[in-house]
N, C-alpha and C positions, 0 to 999 in steps of 0.2 A: 436170156443170158446177158449179164452186165459185163461189158468189156472195159478195161482201163483205157484212159485216153493215151494216145501216142504223145510222148514228150518230145517237143522240138528241142534239138541240141545245137543247131546252127541256124543263124539268120543271116542271109545275104541281102543287104539293102542296096537298092538301085543297081540291079545287075545290068551289065552292058547290053547283052542280048539274051533273050530267052527263047530257045528253040521250042517250037510247037506249043506256044503259050495257050492256044485255044484247047489243047489236050490236057493241060495241067489242072488239077483240082483247085478250087478257090475256097477261101475262107473270108467271109464278109465281116467288117467291123464298122461301127458308126464313127463319124468324124470326131466325136467327143471322147472316144475310147483310145485315141492314139497314145495317150500318156499312161494308160493302165499297164502296170508292170506284169500282171498275171491274168491271163484270159484262157478260159476253156470254151472252145467253140466247135460246132459241127461244120464240116466242109460241105460243099454242094453234093458230094458223093455219099455223105452220111457218116464219114469217119470223124471221130472225136479226137481233137488235138489239144494239148496243153501248151500254151505259148507263154514264155517268160522273158522279160527284158532286164537288162542291166540297169542299175541306177542312172538316171539322167538321160536315158535313151527314149526313143518313141517309135511307134510303128509308122511305116511309110507304105503308101500305095505301091504295090509291086514287090514288096519284100518276099524273098523266097524262103520257105520254111523247110528245113531238112531234119530228118531223123536217121542216124547211122549212114550219113552221106547219101541218102535217098530223098529226092524232092517229094515232099508231102503235099504242099499247097502253096498258093500265092495269096498274099494279103491284098484284099480289094476294099477300098473305102466306099461305103454305100453312098449313092446320091441322096440328097435330102432337100427338103423345101428351104429355099433361101430367098432373102430379100436382095435384089440387085438394084444398086444405085448408080445412075449414069449422070454424073455432074455436068452441068452446062459450062462451067468455068471453075477456076481455082477458088474463087470466093465462095461459091456454092459448096465446093468440096470441103473447105475449111469450116463453114457453117455446119455442115453435116457431121464432121468429125467432132466438133464442139457439142452438138446436140446429142449424139449417141455415146460420147465419151464416158459419161458417168454410169452407163449401164453395164460396163465391164464385159461386153460381148466381144469375141474376137472378130476382127475385120480382115477379110481376105481380098487380095488384089486379083483383078481380072484384067486381061488385055493391057499390060504395061500401064496400069493405073488409069486407064480410060473408064473403068467401072470398078465397083466394089461389091463384095458379097458379105452379107451378115446371115448368121443362122436365123431362121424364122422365129419371131416373137410377135404374137398377135397384137398386143397393145402397142408395141413399138411400130409395127407395120401400119396400123391405123393412124398413128401420129405423124409418121414421116410421109405417108401417102397424102395426108391432108396438107402437110407443109410443102412438099416438093412435087406433088402431082405426077405428071408423066415421066419424071426422072426416076420413078420407083416402080419396079415390077416384082412379081413373084415368079420364081422358076426353080426347077430341079437343078441342083449343082453338086459336084463333088468338091467338098471343102478340104483341101490338102494343106498339111502343115507348112509345106514349103511356100505356099501362097499367103500364109498368115503374115500380115504386115509386121507384127511384133517380132516374129521369127526372122523376117528379112532384115529388120534393123539390127538384131543381135548378130546375124551373119555378117552384115556390112561392118559392124564395129570390130569383129574378130579379124577381118581382112585389113583393117586400118592399122592394127597393132602389129 
């Protein structure tokens, strides 16, 4: 029997508190899907949901998804393989930014700019591991849009105006 997906009619981003978060169903998305306007996904419990965003919006880790005022699931961004760069100084950080800049990969801030994350790219990893040595590691990380440096620059410019 084919069931139609439950259409999400309300999205609450960044809720203050979520009672019983461990008891709420989850829907997982990849870090690169946060800007997709329409997604149909299965939750952990096996329910199919249809999620739609307004123009210019994006999905956030922790978004609450409601249908008819009933909480259906929480959005969870999946961890992914990422390149972690730990610069030894600002000169090395600037050199790294210049080196990876033309690849148009998003760069994510970690630990108040003590480290950076990039989504894994095999060729890039080989090149920067050869160039920067021990400053580069591979690790599983959750790449959140609020940690994307480009997004942080946009937000800081909004607050300046």
